[in-house]
N, CA, C, O and the ligand as a Tripos MOL2 file, in Angstrom:
@<TRIPOS>MOLECULE
protein
  253   251    64     0     0
PROTEIN
NO_CHARGES

@<TRIPOS>ATOM
      1 N           8.8070    5.2300    6.3770 N.3       1 MET1
      2 CA          7.3630    5.5330    6.4320 C.3       1 MET1
      3 C           6.8150    5.2730    7.8320 C.2       1 MET1
      4 O           7.1730    4.2860    8.4750 O.2       1 MET1
      5 N           5.9740    6.1370    8.2820 N.am      2 LEU2
      6 CA          5.3900    5.9690    9.6140 C.3       2 LEU2
      7 C           4.4190    4.7980    9.6520 C.2       2 LEU2
      8 O           3.6420    4.5800    8.7230 O.2       2 LEU2
      9 N           4.4820    4.0580   10.7350 N.am      3 ALA3
     10 CA          3.6420    2.8730   10.8590 C.3       3 ALA3
     11 C           2.1860    3.2380   11.0980 C.2       3 ALA3
     12 O           1.2840    2.4580   10.7910 O.2       3 ALA3
     13 N           1.9620    4.4160   11.6420 N.am      4 ASN4
     14 CA          0.5950    4.7620   12.0060 C.3       4 ASN4
     15 C          -0.0430    5.7610   11.0570 C.2       4 ASN4
     16 O          -0.8270    6.6220   11.4560 O.2       4 ASN4
     17 N           0.3240    5.6180    9.7710 N.am      5 THR5
     18 CA         -0.2920    6.4500    8.7460 C.3       5 THR5
     19 C          -1.0420    5.5580    7.7680 C.2       5 THR5
     20 O          -0.5210    4.5350    7.3220 O.2       5 THR5
     21 N          -2.2670    5.9510    7.4390 N.am      6 CYS6
     22 CA         -3.0780    5.1450    6.5390 C.3       6 CYS6
     23 C          -2.4220    5.0670    5.1530 C.2       6 CYS6
     24 O          -2.0710    6.1000    4.5830 O.2       6 CYS6
     25 N          -2.2550    3.8590    4.6080 N.am      7 PRO7
     26 CA         -1.6410    3.7180    3.2950 C.3       7 PRO7
     27 C          -2.5270    4.2460    2.1670 C.2       7 PRO7
     28 O          -2.0360    4.5390    1.0770 O.2       7 PRO7
     29 N          -3.8120    4.3670    2.4230 N.am      8 GLU8
     30 CA         -4.7200    4.7880    1.3540 C.3       8 GLU8
     31 C          -4.9780    6.2810    1.3460 C.2       8 GLU8
     32 O          -5.0780    6.8820    0.2760 O.2       8 GLU8
     33 N          -5.0880    6.8940    2.5150 N.am      9 CYS9
     34 CA         -5.4330    8.3180    2.5330 C.3       9 CYS9
     35 C          -4.4720    9.1500    3.3580 C.2       9 CYS9
     36 O          -4.6350   10.3660    3.4610 O.2       9 CYS9
     37 N          -3.4650    8.5080    3.9500 N.am     10 ASN10
     38 CA         -2.4700    9.2120    4.7620 C.3      10 ASN10
     39 C          -3.0410    9.7610    6.0640 C.2      10 ASN10
     40 O          -2.4170   10.6010    6.7130 O.2      10 ASN10
     41 N          -4.2150    9.2920    6.4440 N.am     11 GLY11
     42 CA         -4.8190    9.7540    7.6910 C.3      11 GLY11
     43 C          -4.2000    9.0640    8.8940 C.2      11 GLY11
     44 O          -3.3550    8.1790    8.7550 O.2      11 GLY11
     45 N          -4.6280    9.4760   10.0640 N.am     12 ASP12
     46 CA         -4.1220    8.8720   11.2910 C.3      12 ASP12
     47 C          -4.7610    7.5160   11.5300 C.2      12 ASP12
     48 O          -5.9650    7.3360   11.3460 O.2      12 ASP12
     49 N          -3.9290    6.5630   11.9460 N.am     13 LEU13
     50 CA         -4.4300    5.2410   12.2680 C.3      13 LEU13
     51 C          -4.4710    5.0610   13.7780 C.2      13 LEU13
     52 O          -3.5400    5.4390   14.4890 O.2      13 LEU13
     53 N          -5.5500    4.4870   14.2490 N.am     14 LEU14
     54 CA         -5.6480    4.1120   15.6500 C.3      14 LEU14
     55 C          -5.4140    2.6180   15.7640 C.2      14 LEU14
     56 O          -5.9200    1.8430   14.9510 O.2      14 LEU14
     57 N          -4.6580    2.2120   16.7590 N.am     15 TYR15
     58 CA         -4.4380    0.7850   16.9530 C.3      15 TYR15
     59 C          -5.3630    0.2770   18.0440 C.2      15 TYR15
     60 O          -5.3680    0.7750   19.1700 O.2      15 TYR15
     61 N          -6.1360   -0.7180   17.6800 N.am     16 GLU16
     62 CA         -7.0650   -1.3130   18.6270 C.3      16 GLU16
     63 C          -6.4130   -2.5760   19.2000 C.2      16 GLU16
     64 O          -6.3250   -3.6040   18.5280 O.2      16 GLU16
     65 N          -5.9650   -2.4780   20.4330 N.am     17 VAL17
     66 CA         -5.1930   -3.5720   21.0260 C.3      17 VAL17
     67 C          -6.0200   -4.8560   21.1310 C.2      17 VAL17
     68 O          -5.4980   -5.9470   20.9030 O.2      17 VAL17
     69 N          -7.2710   -4.7360   21.4660 N.am     18 SER18
     70 CA         -8.0960   -5.9260   21.6980 C.3      18 SER18
     71 C          -8.2810   -6.7710   20.4450 C.2      18 SER18
     72 O          -8.3660   -7.9960   20.5330 O.2      18 SER18
     73 N          -8.3440   -6.1330   19.2840 N.am     19 THR19
     74 CA         -8.5350   -6.8740   18.0360 C.3      19 THR19
     75 C          -7.2620   -6.9150   17.1910 C.2      19 THR19
     76 O          -7.2170   -7.5930   16.1640 O.2      19 THR19
     77 N          -6.2240   -6.1850   17.6250 N.am     20 LYS20
     78 CA         -4.9640   -6.0840   16.8770 C.3      20 LYS20
     79 C          -5.1810   -5.5840   15.4540 C.2      20 LYS20
     80 O          -4.5360   -6.0340   14.5080 O.2      20 LYS20
     81 N          -6.1010   -4.6480   15.3350 N.am     21 HIS21
     82 CA         -6.3770   -4.0420   14.0440 C.3      21 HIS21
     83 C          -6.1040   -2.5430   14.1060 C.2      21 HIS21
     84 O          -6.2500   -1.9060   15.1500 O.2      21 HIS21
     85 N          -5.7020   -1.9990   12.9570 N.am     22 PHE22
     86 CA         -5.5580   -0.5480   12.8350 C.3      22 PHE22
     87 C          -6.8320   -0.0040   12.2030 C.2      22 PHE22
     88 O          -7.4000   -0.6110   11.2950 O.2      22 PHE22
     89 N          -7.2720    1.1490   12.6960 N.am     23 ILE23
     90 CA         -8.4670    1.7930   12.1540 C.3      23 ILE23
     91 C          -8.0890    3.2010   11.7190 C.2      23 ILE23
     92 O          -7.4830    3.9600   12.4750 O.2      23 ILE23
     93 N          -8.4600    3.5350   10.4850 N.am     24 CYS24
     94 CA         -8.1570    4.8730    9.9880 C.3      24 CYS24
     95 C          -9.2580    5.8310   10.4100 C.2      24 CYS24
     96 O         -10.4450    5.5570   10.2300 O.2      24 CYS24
     97 N          -8.8410    6.9640   10.9770 N.am     25 LYS25
     98 CA         -9.8240    7.9430   11.4340 C.3      25 LYS25
     99 C         -10.4460    8.6890   10.2730 C.2      25 LYS25
    100 O         -11.5390    9.2400   10.4060 O.2      25 LYS25
    101 N          -9.7580    8.7160    9.1230 N.am     26 SER26
    102 CA        -10.2450    9.4910    7.9790 C.3      26 SER26
    103 C         -11.1280    8.6800    7.0410 C.2      26 SER26
    104 O         -12.2320    9.1080    6.7050 O.2      26 SER26
    105 N         -10.6430    7.4880    6.6060 N.am     27 CYS27
    106 CA        -11.3960    6.7460    5.5910 C.3      27 CYS27
    107 C         -12.0230    5.4740    6.1410 C.2      27 CYS27
    108 O         -12.7630    4.7940    5.4300 O.2      27 CYS27
    109 N         -11.7370    5.1440    7.3970 N.am     28 GLY28
    110 CA        -12.3850    3.9850    7.9870 C.3      28 GLY28
    111 C         -11.7310    2.6570    7.6570 C.2      28 GLY28
    112 O         -12.3040    1.6030    7.9310 O.2      28 GLY28
    113 N         -10.5400    2.6880    7.0730 N.am     29 LEU29
    114 CA         -9.8100    1.4530    6.7860 C.3      29 LEU29
    115 C          -9.6180    0.6510    8.0630 C.2      29 LEU29
    116 O          -9.2980    1.2000    9.1170 O.2      29 LEU29
    117 N          -9.8140   -0.6340    7.9530 N.am     30 TYR30
    118 CA         -9.7180   -1.5100    9.1210 C.3      30 TYR30
    119 C          -8.8570   -2.6950    8.7350 C.2      30 TYR30
    120 O          -9.2910   -3.5390    7.9510 O.2      30 TYR30
    121 N          -7.6470   -2.7790    9.2650 N.am     31 ALA31
    122 CA         -6.7310   -3.8100    8.7940 C.3      31 ALA31
    123 C          -5.6950   -4.1580    9.8520 C.2      31 ALA31
    124 O          -5.3780   -3.3520   10.7270 O.2      31 ALA31
    125 N          -5.1790   -5.3720    9.7520 N.am     32 THR32
    126 CA         -4.0820   -5.7790   10.6180 C.3      32 THR32
    127 C          -2.7800   -5.2060   10.0940 C.2      32 THR32
    128 O          -2.7340   -4.6430    9.0010 O.2      32 THR32
    129 N          -1.7370   -5.3500   10.8660 N.am     33 ARG33
    130 CA         -0.4210   -4.8740   10.4470 C.3      33 ARG33
    131 C          -0.0090   -5.5300    9.1260 C.2      33 ARG33
    132 O           0.5210   -4.8700    8.2320 O.2      33 ARG33
    133 N          -0.2600   -6.8380    9.0170 N.am     34 GLU34
    134 CA          0.1050   -7.5730    7.8050 C.3      34 GLU34
    135 C          -0.6680   -7.0450    6.5970 C.2      34 GLU34
    136 O          -0.1120   -6.8850    5.5100 O.2      34 GLU34
    137 N          -1.9460   -6.7790    6.8030 N.am     35 GLN35
    138 CA         -2.7600   -6.2690    5.6910 C.3      35 GLN35
    139 C          -2.3030   -4.8780    5.2640 C.2      35 GLN35
    140 O          -2.3250   -4.5380    4.0810 O.2      35 GLN35
    141 N          -1.8900   -4.0830    6.2460 N.am     36 LEU36
    142 CA         -1.3770   -2.7560    5.9050 C.3      36 LEU36
    143 C          -0.1170   -2.8730    5.0590 C.2      36 LEU36
    144 O           0.0610   -2.1330    4.0920 O.2      36 LEU36
    145 N           0.7560   -3.8070    5.4280 N.am     37 ASP37
    146 CA          1.9730   -4.0210    4.6390 C.3      37 ASP37
    147 C           1.6250   -4.4470    3.2190 C.2      37 ASP37
    148 O           2.2490   -3.9900    2.2610 O.2      37 ASP37
    149 N           0.6330   -5.3190    3.0820 N.am     38 ASP38
    150 CA          0.1800   -5.7620    1.7550 C.3      38 ASP38
    151 C          -0.2950   -4.5840    0.9180 C.2      38 ASP38
    152 O           0.0700   -4.4450   -0.2490 O.2      38 ASP38
    153 N          -1.1100   -3.7420    1.5310 N.am     39 ILE39
    154 CA         -1.6620   -2.5940    0.8060 C.3      39 ILE39
    155 C          -0.5340   -1.6730    0.3720 C.2      39 ILE39
    156 O          -0.5320   -1.1750   -0.7540 O.2      39 ILE39
    157 N           0.4280   -1.4420    1.2640 N.am     40 ARG40
    158 CA          1.5540   -0.5660    0.9210 C.3      40 ARG40
    159 C           2.3520   -1.1540   -0.2310 C.2      40 ARG40
    160 O           2.7930   -0.4330   -1.1270 O.2      40 ARG40
    161 N           2.5360   -2.4820   -0.2010 N.am     41 ASP41
    162 CA          3.2580   -3.1380   -1.2880 C.3      41 ASP41
    163 C           2.5700   -2.9040   -2.6170 C.2      41 ASP41
    164 O           3.2180   -2.6130   -3.6230 O.2      41 ASP41
    165 N           1.2440   -3.0330   -2.6130 N.am     42 ARG42
    166 CA          0.4850   -2.8980   -3.8520 C.3      42 ARG42
    167 C           0.4850   -1.4660   -4.3600 C.2      42 ARG42
    168 O           0.4620   -1.2310   -5.5680 O.2      42 ARG42
    169 N           0.5090   -0.5050   -3.4380 N.am     43 LEU43
    170 CA          0.4470    0.8900   -3.8510 C.3      43 LEU43
    171 C           1.8080    1.4360   -4.2370 C.2      43 LEU43
    172 O           1.9000    2.4790   -4.8840 O.2      43 LEU43
    173 N           2.8590    0.7430   -3.8470 N.am     44 ARG44
    174 CA          4.2040    1.2360   -4.1160 C.3      44 ARG44
    175 C           4.4900    1.2440   -5.6190 C.2      44 ARG44
    176 O           4.3520    0.2140   -6.2780 O.2      44 ARG44
    177 N           4.8810    2.3800   -6.1560 N.am     45 PRO45
    178 CA          5.1710    2.4440   -7.5900 C.3      45 PRO45
    179 C           6.5390    1.8590   -7.9240 C.2      45 PRO45
    180 O           7.3570    1.6010   -7.0410 O.2      45 PRO45
    181 N           6.7630    1.6610   -9.1920 N.am     46 ARG46
    182 CA          8.0500    1.2140   -9.7220 C.3      46 ARG46
    183 C           8.5500   -0.0710   -9.0920 C.2      46 ARG46
    184 O           9.6510   -0.1040   -8.5410 O.2      46 ARG46
    185 N           7.7720   -1.1070   -9.1640 N.am     47 ARG47
    186 CA          8.2760   -2.3980   -8.7400 C.3      47 ARG47
    187 C           8.2210   -3.3350   -9.9310 C.2      47 ARG47
    188 O           7.6240   -3.0130  -10.9580 O.2      47 ARG47
    189 N           8.8470   -4.4930   -9.7910 N.am     48 LYS48
    190 CA          8.8810   -5.4510  -10.8950 C.3      48 LYS48
    191 C           7.4770   -5.7740  -11.3920 C.2      48 LYS48
    192 O           6.5570   -5.9650  -10.5970 O.2      48 LYS48
    193 N           7.3240   -5.8330  -12.6780 N.am     49 GLY49
    194 CA          6.0170   -6.1620  -13.2310 C.3      49 GLY49
    195 C           5.0950   -4.9700  -13.3190 C.2      49 GLY49
    196 O           3.9050   -5.1250  -13.5900 O.2      49 GLY49
    197 N           5.6250   -3.7800  -13.0940 N.am     50 SER50
    198 CA          4.7760   -2.6010  -13.1870 C.3      50 SER50
    199 C           4.4650   -2.2950  -14.6460 C.2      50 SER50
    200 O           5.0960   -2.8270  -15.5600 O.2      50 SER50
    201 N           3.4920   -1.4390  -14.8400 N.am     51 LYS51
    202 CA          3.0830   -1.0400  -16.1840 C.3      51 LYS51
    203 C           4.2690   -0.4250  -16.9420 C.2      51 LYS51
    204 O           4.4800   -0.7130  -18.1200 O.2      51 LYS51
    205 N           5.0240    0.4100  -16.2590 N.am     52 GLU52
    206 CA          6.1540    1.0660  -16.9020 C.3      52 GLU52
    207 C           7.1760    0.0610  -17.3990 C.2      52 GLU52
    208 O           7.6780    0.1830  -18.5170 O.2      52 GLU52
    209 N           7.4890   -0.9360  -16.5720 N.am     53 ALA53
    210 CA          8.4810   -1.9410  -16.9400 C.3      53 ALA53
    211 C           7.9770   -2.7490  -18.1300 C.2      53 ALA53
    212 O           8.7450   -3.0570  -19.0420 O.2      53 ALA53
    213 N           6.6940   -3.0920  -18.1270 N.am     54 GLU54
    214 CA          6.1120   -3.8540  -19.2340 C.3      54 GLU54
    215 C           6.1670   -3.0430  -20.5180 C.2      54 GLU54
    216 O           6.4750   -3.5740  -21.5850 O.2      54 GLU54
    217 N           5.8720   -1.7810  -20.4140 N.am     55 TYR55
    218 CA          5.8950   -0.9190  -21.5890 C.3      55 TYR55
    219 C           7.3020   -0.8280  -22.1460 C.2      55 TYR55
    220 O           7.5140   -0.9070  -23.3570 O.2      55 TYR55
    221 N           8.2670   -0.6600  -21.2440 N.am     56 LEU56
    222 CA          9.6580   -0.5570  -21.6700 C.3      56 LEU56
    223 C          10.0880   -1.8280  -22.3780 C.2      56 LEU56
    224 O          10.7700   -1.7650  -23.4010 O.2      56 LEU56
    225 N           9.7040   -2.9670  -21.8560 N.am     57 GLU57
    226 CA         10.0570   -4.2490  -22.4550 C.3      57 GLU57
    227 C           9.4610   -4.3610  -23.8690 C.2      57 GLU57
    228 O          10.1280   -4.7790  -24.8160 O.2      57 GLU57
    229 N           8.1900   -3.9740  -23.9720 N.am     58 TRP58
    230 CA          7.4960   -4.0220  -25.2540 C.3      58 TRP58
    231 C           8.1810   -3.1050  -26.2620 C.2      58 TRP58
    232 O           8.3730   -3.4660  -27.4230 O.2      58 TRP58
    233 N           8.5430   -1.9170  -25.7990 N.am     59 TRP59
    234 CA          9.1700   -0.9300  -26.6640 C.3      59 TRP59
    235 C          10.5390   -1.4090  -27.1420 C.2      59 TRP59
    236 O          10.9010   -1.2320  -28.3060 O.2      59 TRP59
    237 N          11.3030   -2.0270  -26.2130 N.am     60 MET60
    238 CA         12.6240   -2.5370  -26.5620 C.3      60 MET60
    239 C          12.5210   -3.6970  -27.5470 C.2      60 MET60
    240 O          13.3480   -3.8170  -28.4520 O.2      60 MET60
    241 N          11.5140   -4.5510  -27.3780 N.am     61 SER61
    242 CA         11.3980   -5.7350  -28.2220 C.3      61 SER61
    243 C          10.9690   -5.3750  -29.6510 C.2      61 SER61
    244 O          11.1270   -6.1740  -30.5740 O.2      61 SER61
    245 N          10.4300   -4.1730  -29.8190 N.am     62 LYS62
    246 CA          9.9930   -3.7260  -31.1430 C.3      62 LYS62
    247 C          11.1590   -3.4230  -32.0660 C.2      62 LYS62
    248 O          11.0390   -3.4980  -33.2890 O.2      62 LYS62
    249 N          12.2820   -3.0810  -31.4680 N.am     63 LYS63
    250 CA         13.4260   -2.6350  -32.2620 C.3      63 LYS63
    251 C          14.1840   -3.7880  -32.9050 C.2      63 LYS63
    252 O          15.1730   -3.5630  -33.6040 O.2      63 LYS63
    253 ZN         -7.4120    6.1310    5.5040 Zn       64 ZN64
@<TRIPOS>BOND
     1     1     2 1
     2     2     3 1
     3     3     4 2
     4     3     5 am
     5     5     6 1
     6     6     7 1
     7     7     8 2
     8     7     9 am
     9     9    10 1
    10    10    11 1
    11    11    12 2
    12    11    13 am
    13    13    14 1
    14    14    15 1
    15    15    16 2
    16    15    17 am
    17    17    18 1
    18    18    19 1
    19    19    20 2
    20    19    21 am
    21    21    22 1
    22    22    23 1
    23    23    24 2
    24    23    25 am
    25    25    26 1
    26    26    27 1
    27    27    28 2
    28    27    29 am
    29    29    30 1
    30    30    31 1
    31    31    32 2
    32    31    33 am
    33    33    34 1
    34    34    35 1
    35    35    36 2
    36    35    37 am
    37    37    38 1
    38    38    39 1
    39    39    40 2
    40    39    41 am
    41    41    42 1
    42    42    43 1
    43    43    44 2
    44    43    45 am
    45    45    46 1
    46    46    47 1
    47    47    48 2
    48    47    49 am
    49    49    50 1
    50    50    51 1
    51    51    52 2
    52    51    53 am
    53    53    54 1
    54    54    55 1
    55    55    56 2
    56    55    57 am
    57    57    58 1
    58    58    59 1
    59    59    60 2
    60    59    61 am
    61    61    62 1
    62    62    63 1
    63    63    64 2
    64    63    65 am
    65    65    66 1
    66    66    67 1
    67    67    68 2
    68    67    69 am
    69    69    70 1
    70    70    71 1
    71    71    72 2
    72    71    73 am
    73    73    74 1
    74    74    75 1
    75    75    76 2
    76    75    77 am
    77    77    78 1
    78    78    79 1
    79    79    80 2
    80    79    81 am
    81    81    82 1
    82    82    83 1
    83    83    84 2
    84    83    85 am
    85    85    86 1
    86    86    87 1
    87    87    88 2
    88    87    89 am
    89    89    90 1
    90    90    91 1
    91    91    92 2
    92    91    93 am
    93    93    94 1
    94    94    95 1
    95    95    96 2
    96    95    97 am
    97    97    98 1
    98    98    99 1
    99    99   100 2
   100    99   101 am
   101   101   102 1
   102   102   103 1
   103   103   104 2
   104   103   105 am
   105   105   106 1
   106   106   107 1
   107   107   108 2
   108   107   109 am
   109   109   110 1
   110   110   111 1
   111   111   112 2
   112   111   113 am
   113   113   114 1
   114   114   115 1
   115   115   116 2
   116   115   117 am
   117   117   118 1
   118   118   119 1
   119   119   120 2
   120   119   121 am
   121   121   122 1
   122   122   123 1
   123   123   124 2
   124   123   125 am
   125   125   126 1
   126   126   127 1
   127   127   128 2
   128   127   129 am
   129   129   130 1
   130   130   131 1
   131   131   132 2
   132   131   133 am
   133   133   134 1
   134   134   135 1
   135   135   136 2
   136   135   137 am
   137   137   138 1
   138   138   139 1
   139   139   140 2
   140   139   141 am
   141   141   142 1
   142   142   143 1
   143   143   144 2
   144   143   145 am
   145   145   146 1
   146   146   147 1
   147   147   148 2
   148   147   149 am
   149   149   150 1
   150   150   151 1
   151   151   152 2
   152   151   153 am
   153   153   154 1
   154   154   155 1
   155   155   156 2
   156   155   157 am
   157   157   158 1
   158   158   159 1
   159   159   160 2
   160   159   161 am
   161   161   162 1
   162   162   163 1
   163   163   164 2
   164   163   165 am
   165   165   166 1
   166   166   167 1
   167   167   168 2
   168   167   169 am
   169   169   170 1
   170   170   171 1
   171   171   172 2
   172   171   173 am
   173   173   174 1
   174   174   175 1
   175   175   176 2
   176   175   177 am
   177   177   178 1
   178   178   179 1
   179   179   180 2
   180   179   181 am
   181   181   182 1
   182   182   183 1
   183   183   184 2
   184   183   185 am
   185   185   186 1
   186   186   187 1
   187   187   188 2
   188   187   189 am
   189   189   190 1
   190   190   191 1
   191   191   192 2
   192   191   193 am
   193   193   194 1
   194   194   195 1
   195   195   196 2
   196   195   197 am
   197   197   198 1
   198   198   199 1
   199   199   200 2
   200   199   201 am
   201   201   202 1
   202   202   203 1
   203   203   204 2
   204   203   205 am
   205   205   206 1
   206   206   207 1
   207   207   208 2
   208   207   209 am
   209   209   210 1
   210   210   211 1
   211   211   212 2
   212   211   213 am
   213   213   214 1
   214   214   215 1
   215   215   216 2
   216   215   217 am
   217   217   218 1
   218   218   219 1
   219   219   220 2
   220   219   221 am
   221   221   222 1
   222   222   223 1
   223   223   224 2
   224   223   225 am
   225   225   226 1
   226   226   227 1
   227   227   228 2
   228   227   229 am
   229   229   230 1
   230   230   231 1
   231   231   232 2
   232   231   233 am
   233   233   234 1
   234   234   235 1
   235   235   236 2
   236   235   237 am
   237   237   238 1
   238   238   239 1
   239   239   240 2
   240   239   241 am
   241   241   242 1
   242   242   243 1
   243   243   244 2
   244   243   245 am
   245   245   246 1
   246   246   247 1
   247   247   248 2
   248   247   249 am
   249   249   250 1
   250   250   251 1
   251   251   252 2
@<TRIPOS>SUBSTRUCTURE
     1 MET1         2 RESIDUE 1 A MET
     2 LEU2         6 RESIDUE 1 A LEU
     3 ALA3        10 RESIDUE 1 A ALA
     4 ASN4        14 RESIDUE 1 A ASN
     5 THR5        18 RESIDUE 1 A THR
     6 CYS6        22 RESIDUE 1 A CYS
     7 PRO7        26 RESIDUE 1 A PRO
     8 GLU8        30 RESIDUE 1 A GLU
     9 CYS9        34 RESIDUE 1 A CYS
    10 ASN10       38 RESIDUE 1 A ASN
    11 GLY11       42 RESIDUE 1 A GLY
    12 ASP12       46 RESIDUE 1 A ASP
    13 LEU13       50 RESIDUE 1 A LEU
    14 LEU14       54 RESIDUE 1 A LEU
    15 TYR15       58 RESIDUE 1 A TYR
    16 GLU16       62 RESIDUE 1 A GLU
    17 VAL17       66 RESIDUE 1 A VAL
    18 SER18       70 RESIDUE 1 A SER
    19 THR19       74 RESIDUE 1 A THR
    20 LYS20       78 RESIDUE 1 A LYS
    21 HIS21       82 RESIDUE 1 A HIS
    22 PHE22       86 RESIDUE 1 A PHE
    23 ILE23       90 RESIDUE 1 A ILE
    24 CYS24       94 RESIDUE 1 A CYS
    25 LYS25       98 RESIDUE 1 A LYS
    26 SER26      102 RESIDUE 1 A SER
    27 CYS27      106 RESIDUE 1 A CYS
    28 GLY28      110 RESIDUE 1 A GLY
    29 LEU29      114 RESIDUE 1 A LEU
    30 TYR30      118 RESIDUE 1 A TYR
    31 ALA31      122 RESIDUE 1 A ALA
    32 THR32      126 RESIDUE 1 A THR
    33 ARG33      130 RESIDUE 1 A ARG
    34 GLU34      134 RESIDUE 1 A GLU
    35 GLN35      138 RESIDUE 1 A GLN
    36 LEU36      142 RESIDUE 1 A LEU
    37 ASP37      146 RESIDUE 1 A ASP
    38 ASP38      150 RESIDUE 1 A ASP
    39 ILE39      154 RESIDUE 1 A ILE
    40 ARG40      158 RESIDUE 1 A ARG
    41 ASP41      162 RESIDUE 1 A ASP
    42 ARG42      166 RESIDUE 1 A ARG
    43 LEU43      170 RESIDUE 1 A LEU
    44 ARG44      174 RESIDUE 1 A ARG
    45 PRO45      178 RESIDUE 1 A PRO
    46 ARG46      182 RESIDUE 1 A ARG
    47 ARG47      186 RESIDUE 1 A ARG
    48 LYS48      190 RESIDUE 1 A LYS
    49 GLY49      194 RESIDUE 1 A GLY
    50 SER50      198 RESIDUE 1 A SER
    51 LYS51      202 RESIDUE 1 A LYS
    52 GLU52      206 RESIDUE 1 A GLU
    53 ALA53      210 RESIDUE 1 A ALA
    54 GLU54      214 RESIDUE 1 A GLU
    55 TYR55      218 RESIDUE 1 A TYR
    56 LEU56      222 RESIDUE 1 A LEU
    57 GLU57      226 RESIDUE 1 A GLU
    58 TRP58      230 RESIDUE 1 A TRP
    59 TRP59      234 RESIDUE 1 A TRP
    60 MET60      238 RESIDUE 1 A MET
    61 SER61      242 RESIDUE 1 A SER
    62 LYS62      246 RESIDUE 1 A LYS
    63 LYS63      250 RESIDUE 1 A LYS
    64 ZN64       253 GROUP 0 **** ****
């Protein structure tokens, strides 16, 4: 994944060296590199504890 793509809208990110923040030109997201990684983690589908995994567990336990 490109480092300079907004995790929320896929827009272009500008890096502001003075504040070490990324700014999205499309949606106005303003975040540090660490915060961007956090957001990407949260938006990433199919990870442990996801809704799908919980549903599968519930479905399996019914049998
Ligand atoms: Zn954006």
